[in-house]
RODO-2510 file (C-alpha; in nm, 4 decimals, decimal comma):
residues 485
     n   res          X          Y          Z
     1     x     0,0090     0,0001     0,0026
     2     x     0,1448     0,3451    -0,0876
     3     x     0,2099     0,5964     0,1886
     4     x    -0,0663     0,8510     0,2339
     5     x     0,0629     1,1895     0,1228
     6     x    -0,2776     1,3822     0,1311
     7     x    -0,6459     1,3598     0,2538
     8     x    -0,7766     1,6227     0,0370
     9     x    -0,5827     1,7508    -0,2629
    10     x    -0,7026     2,0516    -0,4835
    11     x    -0,5145     2,1100    -0,7880
    12     x    -0,5501     2,4256    -1,0144
    13     x    -0,9258     2,4073    -0,9489
    14     x    -1,1728     2,6443    -1,1143
    15     x    -1,5450     2,6275    -1,0364
    16     x    -1,7557     2,5712    -1,3313
    17     x    -2,0159     2,8419    -1,2215
    18     x    -1,8892     3,2040    -1,2580
    19     x    -2,0687     3,3270    -0,9586
    20     x    -1,9021     3,0857    -0,7246
    21     x    -1,5660     3,1114    -0,9102
    22     x    -1,2332     3,2457    -0,7133
    23     x    -1,0342     3,4983    -0,9035
    24     x    -0,7590     3,2460    -0,9581
    25     x    -0,7141     2,8747    -0,9752
    26     x    -0,6725     2,7131    -0,6354
    27     x    -0,4532     2,4599    -0,5167
    28     x    -0,4347     2,3182    -0,1511
    29     x    -0,3277     1,9887     0,0137
    30     x    -0,4640     1,8856     0,3564
    31     x    -0,2091     1,6162     0,4828
    32     x    -0,2274     1,3598     0,7465
    33     x    -0,1639     1,5294     1,0832
    34     x    -0,2166     1,8733     0,9698
    35     x    -0,4972     2,1022     1,1294
    36     x    -0,5587     2,4046     0,9230
    37     x    -0,7158     2,7488     0,9714
    38     x    -0,8348     2,9338     0,6496
    39     x    -0,8422     3,2838     0,7363
    40     x    -0,9334     3,6023     0,5632
    41     x    -1,1706     3,9234     0,5757
    42     x    -1,5094     3,9126     0,4990
    43     x    -1,5912     3,8368     0,1406
    44     x    -1,2533     3,7133     0,0655
    45     x    -1,3597     3,3874    -0,0685
    46     x    -1,2981     3,1424     0,2239
    47     x    -1,6434     2,9586     0,1891
    48     x    -1,5940     2,9218    -0,1948
    49     x    -1,2729     2,7476    -0,1149
    50     x    -1,4532     2,5198     0,1297
    51     x    -1,6906     2,4416    -0,1369
    52     x    -1,4363     2,3220    -0,3887
    53     x    -1,2580     2,1262    -0,0883
    54     x    -1,5960     1,9479    -0,0246
    55     x    -1,6941     1,8885    -0,3813
    56     x    -1,9928     2,1127    -0,3668
    57     x    -1,9762     2,2503    -0,7029
    58     x    -1,8491     2,0861    -1,0267
    59     x    -1,5258     2,1921    -1,1677
    60     x    -1,4491     2,3755    -1,5036
    61     x    -1,0728     2,2671    -1,4821
    62     x    -0,8293     2,1191    -1,2279
    63     x    -0,9141     1,8503    -0,9892
    64     x    -1,0139     1,7692    -0,6361
    65     x    -0,8841     1,4164    -0,4725
    66     x    -0,9614     1,2420    -0,1794
    67     x    -0,7774     0,9722     0,0393
    68     x    -0,9517     0,9188     0,3624
    69     x    -0,7474     0,6480     0,4871
    70     x    -0,7761     0,4764     0,7551
    71     x    -1,1572     0,5181     0,7089
    72     x    -1,3009     0,2398     0,4958
    73     x    -1,6029     0,4698     0,3911
    74     x    -1,5375     0,6004     0,0494
    75     x    -1,7746     0,8922     0,0038
    76     x    -1,7110     1,2377     0,0736
    77     x    -2,0167     1,3026     0,2645
    78     x    -1,9350     1,0115     0,5024
    79     x    -1,5944     1,1459     0,5773
    80     x    -1,6365     1,5171     0,5699
    81     x    -1,8640     1,7267     0,8106
    82     x    -1,8894     2,1008     0,7347
    83     x    -2,0551     2,3128     1,0015
    84     x    -2,1271     2,6549     0,8625
    85     x    -2,2510     2,7957     1,1856
    86     x    -2,5017     3,0332     0,9918
    87     x    -2,7754     2,9541     1,2399
    88     x    -2,9528     2,7053     1,0517
    89     x    -3,1545     2,4293     1,1921
    90     x    -3,0643     2,1567     0,9574
    91     x    -3,3601     1,9460     0,8537
    92     x    -3,5844     2,1542     1,0803
    93     x    -3,5130     2,4974     0,8950
    94     x    -3,6979     2,4353     0,5797
    95     x    -4,0114     2,6121     0,7254
    96     x    -3,8370     2,8382     0,9776
    97     x    -3,9476     3,1881     0,9805
    98     x    -3,8746     3,5045     1,2129
    99     x    -4,0313     3,4723     1,5457
   100     x    -4,0985     3,1149     1,5291
   101     x    -3,8846     3,0380     1,8204
   102     x    -4,1269     3,2496     2,0514
   103     x    -4,4400     3,1217     1,9159
   104     x    -4,5161     2,8036     2,1158
   105     x    -4,8178     2,6953     1,8998
   106     x    -4,5390     2,6514     1,6086
   107     x    -4,3102     2,4448     1,8223
   108     x    -4,5023     2,1097     1,8370
   109     x    -4,3944     1,9917     1,4917
   110     x    -4,0193     2,1043     1,5760
   111     x    -3,7977     1,7905     1,6431
   112     x    -3,6491     1,7332     1,9853
   113     x    -3,2617     1,7521     2,0135
   114     x    -3,2617     1,4095     2,1040
   115     x    -3,4216     1,2940     1,7865
   116     x    -3,1855     1,5086     1,5623
   117     x    -2,8862     1,3626     1,7497
   118     x    -2,9729     0,9980     1,6214
   119     x    -2,8280     0,6811     1,7447
   120     x    -2,4808     0,6562     1,9011
   121     x    -2,2768     0,4502     2,1213
   122     x    -2,2817     0,5457     2,5002
   123     x    -1,9135     0,5658     2,5205
   124     x    -1,6883     0,7274     2,7664
   125     x    -1,5982     0,9968     2,5109
   126     x    -1,9680     1,0491     2,4186
   127     x    -2,0303     1,1065     2,7884
   128     x    -1,7723     1,3823     2,8076
   129     x    -1,8975     1,5389     2,5066
   130     x    -2,2459     1,5636     2,6483
   131     x    -2,1045     1,7067     2,9915
   132     x    -1,8848     1,9648     2,8178
   133     x    -2,1967     2,0923     2,6199
   134     x    -2,4504     2,0464     2,8924
   135     x    -2,6456     1,8412     2,6560
   136     x    -2,8414     1,6432     2,8849
   137     x    -3,0265     1,9735     2,9706
   138     x    -3,1173     1,9959     2,5971
   139     x    -3,2123     1,6652     2,4818
   140     x    -3,5809     1,6821     2,5373
   141     x    -3,5961     2,0609     2,4038
   142     x    -3,7512     2,1328     2,0567
   143     x    -3,4513     2,2299     1,8531
   144     x    -3,6480     2,5421     1,7445
   145     x    -3,6072     2,6727     2,0968
   146     x    -3,2239     2,6427     2,1168
   147     x    -3,0406     2,9756     2,1776
   148     x    -2,7829     3,0732     1,9146
   149     x    -2,5018     2,9394     2,1501
   150     x    -2,6959     2,6317     2,2346
   151     x    -2,7580     2,5550     1,8640
   152     x    -2,3703     2,5702     1,8015
   153     x    -2,3221     2,3068     2,0664
   154     x    -2,5737     2,0810     1,9294
   155     x    -2,4333     2,1176     1,5687
   156     x    -2,1045     2,0446     1,6939
   157     x    -2,2021     1,7449     1,9019
   158     x    -2,4081     1,5896     1,6163
   159     x    -2,1063     1,6399     1,3788
   160     x    -1,8621     1,4737     1,6196
   161     x    -2,0968     1,1910     1,6939
   162     x    -2,0734     1,0959     1,3413
   163     x    -1,7049     1,0133     1,3650
   164     x    -1,5859     1,2104     1,0516
   165     x    -1,2233     1,1927     0,9190
   166     x    -1,2276     1,5611     0,8386
   167     x    -1,4340     1,8419     1,0392
   168     x    -1,4576     2,1758     0,8701
   169     x    -1,6102     2,4487     1,1012
   170     x    -1,6981     2,8009     1,0036
   171     x    -1,6290     3,0417     1,2793
   172     x    -1,6923     2,7991     1,5606
   173     x    -1,6376     3,0202     1,8530
   174     x    -1,8975     3,3049     1,7687
   175     x    -2,1981     3,3151     1,9786
   176     x    -2,0369     3,1138     2,2751
   177     x    -1,9864     3,2452     2,6093
   178     x    -1,6084     3,2812     2,7283
   179     x    -1,6156     2,9525     2,9287
   180     x    -1,7457     2,7583     2,6330
   181     x    -1,5140     2,8991     2,3995
   182     x    -1,2239     2,7933     2,6293
   183     x    -1,3767     2,4593     2,6492
   184     x    -1,4391     2,4120     2,3008
   185     x    -1,0819     2,4895     2,2170
   186     x    -0,9509     2,2670     2,4699
   187     x    -1,1905     1,9638     2,3333
   188     x    -1,0743     2,0468     1,9683
   189     x    -0,7126     2,0211     2,0853
   190     x    -0,7734     1,6874     2,2372
   191     x    -0,9463     1,5672     1,9297
   192     x    -0,6517     1,7048     1,7355
   193     x    -0,4157     1,4984     1,9282
   194     x    -0,5913     1,1699     1,8909
   195     x    -0,4768     1,1782     1,5103
   196     x    -0,7937     1,0193     1,3703
   197     x    -0,9430     1,3503     1,2899
   198     x    -0,8373     1,6491     1,0665
   199     x    -0,9665     1,9735     1,1782
   200     x    -1,0091     2,2630     0,9363
   201     x    -1,1360     2,5916     1,0829
   202     x    -1,2560     2,8946     0,8707
   203     x    -1,1926     3,2102     1,0684
   204     x    -1,2640     3,5792     1,0139
   205     x    -1,0603     3,7035     1,3073
   206     x    -0,6937     3,5781     1,3366
   207     x    -0,7152     3,6145     1,7265
   208     x    -0,9484     3,2947     1,7131
   209     x    -0,6495     3,0689     1,5748
   210     x    -0,6041     2,8101     1,8749
   211     x    -0,2951     2,6519     1,9580
   212     x    -0,3473     2,3163     1,7945
   213     x    -0,3584     2,4547     1,4656
   214     x    -0,0559     2,3396     1,2638
   215     x    -0,0851     2,5408     0,9222
   216     x    -0,2679     2,8573     0,8088
   217     x    -0,3985     2,9277     0,4468
   218     x    -0,4595     3,3056     0,4168
   219     x    -0,7451     3,4096     0,1523
   220     x    -0,7950     3,7569     0,0208
   221     x    -0,9191     3,9088    -0,2874
   222     x    -1,0851     3,5631    -0,3685
   223     x    -0,7345     3,4197    -0,4220
   224     x    -0,5980     3,1312    -0,2153
   225     x    -0,2467     3,2009    -0,0623
   226     x     0,0218     2,9611     0,0128
   227     x    -0,0278     2,7168     0,3293
   228     x     0,2365     2,8041     0,5832
   229     x     0,3248     2,6760     0,9147
   230     x     0,0954     2,8272     1,1955
   231     x     0,4164     2,9546     1,4020
   232     x     0,5507     3,1268     1,0838
   233     x     0,2048     3,3009     1,0179
   234     x     0,1765     3,4247     1,3797
   235     x     0,5178     3,6058     1,3347
   236     x     0,3591     3,8064     1,0765
   237     x     0,2625     4,1781     1,1496
   238     x    -0,0831     4,1962     1,3044
   239     x    -0,4052     4,2438     1,0771
   240     x    -0,4190     4,5921     0,9443
   241     x    -0,7120     4,8125     0,9788
   242     x    -0,6445     5,0516     0,6793
   243     x    -0,8942     5,2223     0,5051
   244     x    -1,1186     5,3181     0,8110
   245     x    -1,3253     5,6138     0,6923
   246     x    -1,2060     5,9676     0,8075
   247     x    -1,4764     6,1825     0,9569
   248     x    -1,7110     5,8923     1,0408
   249     x    -1,8223     6,0240     1,3599
   250     x    -1,8733     6,3897     1,2495
   251     x    -2,0894     6,2428     0,9555
   252     x    -2,3212     6,0598     1,1745
   253     x    -2,3325     6,3156     1,4147
   254     x    -2,4453     6,5688     1,1509
   255     x    -2,7517     6,3524     1,0433
   256     x    -3,0981     6,5274     1,0708
   257     x    -3,3544     6,3798     1,3098
   258     x    -3,6155     6,2258     1,1083
   259     x    -3,8604     6,1172     1,3877
   260     x    -4,0516     6,3281     1,6287
   261     x    -3,8952     6,1979     1,9753
   262     x    -4,1180     6,0111     2,2213
   263     x    -4,2055     6,2072     2,5466
   264     x    -4,1416     5,9422     2,8101
   265     x    -3,8292     5,9254     3,0020
   266     x    -3,8789     5,5493     3,0238
   267     x    -3,7964     5,3433     2,7137
   268     x    -3,8276     5,0095     2,8606
   269     x    -3,9817     4,8986     3,1906
   270     x    -4,0283     4,5308     3,3005
   271     x    -4,2048     4,4557     3,6309
   272     x    -4,1550     4,1117     3,7625
   273     x    -4,1570     3,9442     3,4285
   274     x    -4,1357     3,5723     3,4059
   275     x    -4,1152     3,3608     3,0914
   276     x    -4,1587     2,9982     3,0757
   277     x    -4,1801     2,7045     2,8087
   278     x    -4,3214     2,3911     2,9552
   279     x    -4,1202     2,2812     3,2337
   280     x    -3,8467     2,5432     3,1723
   281     x    -3,8226     2,8723     3,3078
   282     x    -3,6225     3,1240     3,1213
   283     x    -3,6900     3,4423     3,3090
   284     x    -3,7963     3,4706     3,6612
   285     x    -3,9513     3,7809     3,8147
   286     x    -3,7212     4,0316     3,6254
   287     x    -3,7386     4,3928     3,7022
   288     x    -3,5646     4,6124     3,4318
   289     x    -3,5888     4,9854     3,3419
   290     x    -3,3985     5,1529     3,0620
   291     x    -3,4213     5,5160     3,0567
   292     x    -3,3727     5,7676     2,7603
   293     x    -3,0182     5,8011     2,6477
   294     x    -2,8811     5,5152     2,8325
   295     x    -2,6487     5,2581     2,6894
   296     x    -2,6920     4,9054     2,8206
   297     x    -2,4768     4,6075     2,7872
   298     x    -2,6722     4,2744     2,8338
   299     x    -2,4772     3,9607     2,9128
   300     x    -2,5212     3,6025     3,0463
   301     x    -2,4208     3,2617     2,9546
   302     x    -2,5432     3,0642     2,6485
   303     x    -2,9406     2,9905     2,7122
   304     x    -2,9607     3,2507     3,0062
   305     x    -3,2593     3,4132     2,8212
   306     x    -3,0861     3,7309     2,6529
   307     x    -3,2381     3,6773     2,3238
   308     x    -3,5752     3,5945     2,4880
   309     x    -3,5749     3,9274     2,6799
   310     x    -3,5089     4,1313     2,3717
   311     x    -3,7919     3,9425     2,1757
   312     x    -4,0201     4,0914     2,4482
   313     x    -3,9060     4,4488     2,4170
   314     x    -3,9413     4,4086     2,0233
   315     x    -4,3083     4,2647     2,0504
   316     x    -4,1873     3,9433     1,8754
   317     x    -4,2840     3,7299     2,1647
   318     x    -4,6499     3,6569     2,2146
   319     x    -4,5951     3,6084     2,5907
   320     x    -4,4951     3,9779     2,6092
   321     x    -4,8815     4,0621     2,6164
   322     x    -4,9250     3,8625     2,9339
   323     x    -4,6441     4,0492     3,1067
   324     x    -4,6153     4,4044     3,2846
   325     x    -4,4091     4,5609     3,0121
   326     x    -4,3992     4,9458     2,9290
   327     x    -4,2436     5,0634     2,6065
   328     x    -4,1766     5,4378     2,5429
   329     x    -4,4129     5,5136     2,8484
   330     x    -4,7044     5,3003     2,7196
   331     x    -4,7916     4,9597     2,8729
   332     x    -4,7995     4,6736     2,6302
   333     x    -5,1303     4,5641     2,5039
   334     x    -5,2826     4,9140     2,5718
   335     x    -5,4097     4,9758     2,2110
   336     x    -5,0709     5,0084     2,0223
   337     x    -4,9957     4,7844     1,7217
   338     x    -4,6690     4,6033     1,6878
   339     x    -4,5810     4,8401     1,4136
   340     x    -4,6356     5,1321     1,6437
   341     x    -4,3558     4,9625     1,8685
   342     x    -4,1140     4,8671     1,6141
   343     x    -4,1123     5,1961     1,4295
   344     x    -3,9021     5,3326     1,7174
   345     x    -3,6605     5,0483     1,7463
   346     x    -3,3593     4,9292     1,5264
   347     x    -3,2842     4,5703     1,5678
   348     x    -3,0290     4,2949     1,4555
   349     x    -2,9922     3,9446     1,5777
   350     x    -2,9048     3,5932     1,5055
   351     x    -3,2691     3,5044     1,4710
   352     x    -3,3291     3,7731     1,2181
   353     x    -3,0058     3,6677     1,0148
   354     x    -3,1126     3,3148     1,0134
   355     x    -3,4616     3,3880     0,8915
   356     x    -3,3680     3,6456     0,6344
   357     x    -3,3500     3,4088     0,3294
   358     x    -3,4737     3,6702     0,0726
   359     x    -3,2941     3,6606    -0,2622
   360     x    -3,3460     4,0184    -0,3280
   361     x    -3,0690     4,3213    -0,4183
   362     x    -2,8892     4,4097    -0,0876
   363     x    -3,0322     4,7570    -0,1377
   364     x    -3,3705     4,6271    -0,0984
   365     x    -3,2683     4,4206     0,2193
   366     x    -3,1563     4,7400     0,3845
   367     x    -3,4698     4,9378     0,2800
   368     x    -3,6939     4,6862     0,4250
   369     x    -3,5789     4,8260     0,7613
   370     x    -3,7698     5,1518     0,6963
   371     x    -4,1015     4,9571     0,7573
   372     x    -3,9693     4,6448     0,9674
   373     x    -4,0691     4,3747     0,6912
   374     x    -3,8894     4,0548     0,6291
   375     x    -3,8682     4,1482     0,2464
   376     x    -3,9469     4,4638     0,0528
   377     x    -4,3187     4,5020    -0,0139
   378     x    -4,3510     4,8846    -0,0390
   379     x    -4,1323     5,0686    -0,2717
   380     x    -3,9337     5,3435    -0,0984
   381     x    -3,9281     5,6943    -0,2042
   382     x    -3,6180     5,8507    -0,3839
   383     x    -3,5055     6,0195    -0,0518
   384     x    -3,5499     5,6859     0,1405
   385     x    -3,3495     5,5233    -0,1057
   386     x    -3,0834     5,7878    -0,0853
   387     x    -3,0653     5,7246     0,3085
   388     x    -3,0382     5,3341     0,2424
   389     x    -2,7448     5,4000     0,0101
   390     x    -2,5937     5,6396     0,2855
   391     x    -2,5994     5,3822     0,5594
   392     x    -2,4604     5,1046     0,3069
   393     x    -2,1747     5,3474     0,2466
   394     x    -2,1202     5,4112     0,6068
   395     x    -2,0822     5,0376     0,6988
   396     x    -1,8443     4,9960     0,3737
   397     x    -2,0866     4,7976     0,1371
   398     x    -2,2179     5,0531    -0,0963
   399     x    -2,0581     4,8686    -0,3928
   400     x    -2,2723     4,5667    -0,3079
   401     x    -2,6047     4,7668    -0,3301
   402     x    -2,7169     4,5492    -0,6608
   403     x    -2,5604     4,2066    -0,5525
   404     x    -2,8243     3,9351    -0,4362
   405     x    -2,8274     3,9210    -0,0626
   406     x    -2,7994     3,5366    -0,0646
   407     x    -2,4770     3,5718    -0,2858
   408     x    -2,3088     3,7604    -0,0285
   409     x    -2,0663     3,6286     0,2445
   410     x    -2,2178     3,5850     0,5912
   411     x    -2,0177     3,8865     0,7112
   412     x    -2,1379     4,1020     0,4291
   413     x    -2,4936     3,9934     0,5069
   414     x    -2,4622     4,0961     0,8731
   415     x    -2,3210     4,4410     0,7594
   416     x    -2,6551     4,4776     0,5485
   417     x    -2,8686     4,3607     0,8381
   418     x    -2,6847     4,6349     1,0509
   419     x    -2,7556     4,8928     0,8026
   420     x    -3,0953     4,7846     0,8065
   421     x    -3,1297     4,8524     1,1800
   422     x    -2,9961     5,2088     1,1367
   423     x    -3,1837     5,3298     0,8467
   424     x    -3,4907     5,4892     0,9979
   425     x    -3,2810     5,6597     1,2559
   426     x    -3,4300     5,4824     1,5541
   427     x    -3,4608     5,5952     1,9113
   428     x    -3,3838     5,2515     2,0476
   429     x    -3,1151     5,0414     1,9055
   430     x    -3,1160     4,6731     2,0004
   431     x    -2,8006     4,4857     1,8748
   432     x    -2,7980     4,1176     1,9643
   433     x    -2,4350     3,9901     1,8944
   434     x    -2,4087     4,2489     1,6078
   435     x    -2,0388     4,1579     1,5214
   436     x    -2,0881     3,7883     1,4520
   437     x    -1,8552     3,6680     1,1842
   438     x    -1,7158     4,0232     1,1192
   439     x    -1,3277     4,0473     1,0388
   440     x    -1,1292     4,2780     1,2337
   441     x    -1,1419     4,5872     1,0307
   442     x    -1,5466     4,5632     1,0037
   443     x    -1,5435     4,4902     1,3910
   444     x    -1,3836     4,8182     1,4626
   445     x    -1,5760     5,0084     1,1861
   446     x    -1,9086     4,8819     1,3479
   447     x    -1,8015     4,9611     1,6901
   448     x    -1,7230     5,3248     1,5769
   449     x    -2,0533     5,3452     1,4048
   450     x    -2,2402     5,2371     1,7278
   451     x    -2,0584     5,4726     1,9322
   452     x    -2,1124     5,7727     1,7119
   453     x    -2,4721     5,7000     1,6757
   454     x    -2,5191     5,6754     2,0406
   455     x    -2,3866     6,0249     2,1042
   456     x    -2,6597     6,1733     1,9056
   457     x    -2,9440     6,3342     2,1069
   458     x    -3,1668     6,0932     2,3201
   459     x    -3,0434     5,7699     2,1498
   460     x    -3,0732     5,4403     2,3513
   461     x    -2,8678     5,1239     2,3171
   462     x    -2,9150     4,7695     2,4438
   463     x    -2,6199     4,5436     2,3046
   464     x    -2,5414     4,1833     2,3563
   465     x    -2,2092     4,0408     2,3162
   466     x    -1,9939     3,7523     2,4500
   467     x    -1,6649     3,9676     2,4061
   468     x    -1,5973     4,2484     2,6342
   469     x    -1,3699     4,4190     2,3768
   470     x    -1,6597     4,4633     2,1291
   471     x    -1,8600     4,6883     2,3499
   472     x    -1,8348     5,0609     2,2679
   473     x    -1,7044     5,2973     2,5026
   474     x    -2,0200     5,4739     2,5618
   475     x    -2,1764     5,1779     2,7591
   476     x    -2,2902     5,3155     3,1022
   477     x    -2,5242     5,0410     3,2275
   478     x    -2,5151     4,6558     3,2716
   479     x    -2,7523     4,3721     3,3008
   480     x    -2,6418     4,0182     3,3748
   481     x    -2,8710     3,7265     3,3410
   482     x    -2,8330     3,4019     3,5275
   483     x    -2,9356     3,0785     3,3558
   484     x    -3,2240     2,9227     3,5478
   485     x    -3,1128     2,5671     3,6445
***
């Protein structure tokens, strides 16, 4: 038997379809014992490279070859697991819609975590995996109810239970609280040392490269760079942040105020609010008041109820009408419509990104924020479209305005949804993990935009992130939620 020199070998590969084609032929070898990080900025072509490695698209020229020894299973799908971490529910995702997570009557048909995990051997390794991710607490939970972080744990556990030869993960650490990120990096390091699993990470931020990575493949401008040893790559100068626009703060501070401000000093008031799903309590007797002009950081471990709390504020959760909640000085259910509430709020979240599967031009996606719709059902006026273009240019995506939303990278999509949140000059800005999947430059850009916007008169912010350094300096209040055991 010949010595195994590669597991996956891509040679001068060019995708047949122009829309998924890199700017130059791609060559890359994944060799036994190598654990690779594919790194690059948003829109660089990282996902297109992975698609070629996994044989997703036919090639116009070049080749992709596989040698999965010692696995005796020949098929690619049996040996390669790719977790895109784009907040999909797998087989449960086909009929998913925004707000479904909060609507109990639409959860009956959702499979349980236990059902989607399938059959597996109850070994010591499996028990350790379950303990790491607290999966015992999730087994009988409908998958539709999983938080963003819980969903990532479930997806990774499901992939590992299938004993793949190659595990490819796209930004696996986003959405996870700090203890779980550390535990995940340690677990992946243990798996890497076993020698039976090759790990490939696709990363937008170089700080996320864990110690067990042996080689790095830089991707930029839709071109695949040369694979280099990780220790050599780490000696390179740090990522540049060139090109951040000058005068950004002044540009935002000079914006006219397009809405008549509300009169109440209280923006949000919750009085002894409790939320339960079946036997599980998410929030218990929560009191919380947000006043005009305050900037709040909302924190808590995965599953603590952060997104549930925000769904109450945004009127996306039907249980909000059974709770003592006041928004902009008016008690919920006192005659206002959901649209009366939403017109004051700019909002972005993992749930929104997951549900936004509209194949519309990016400009239309941004414009849908004018009327809080998923999709564009009312044609904006010329001056409204000019405002949309202004915010796209502010977020550095003006050139993408005619591109199809679904053809954009995940990071570019997130920037579109951020522009959508700002486009109506909201009094209350609710940002649930807004920097998900963004590269270093775009993280700095978005943080500056948030900071400048919140220095405008009477603007109120609630922001969720698991990374303390992502919070803008203007944060002056904090709420930390504890997970109900």
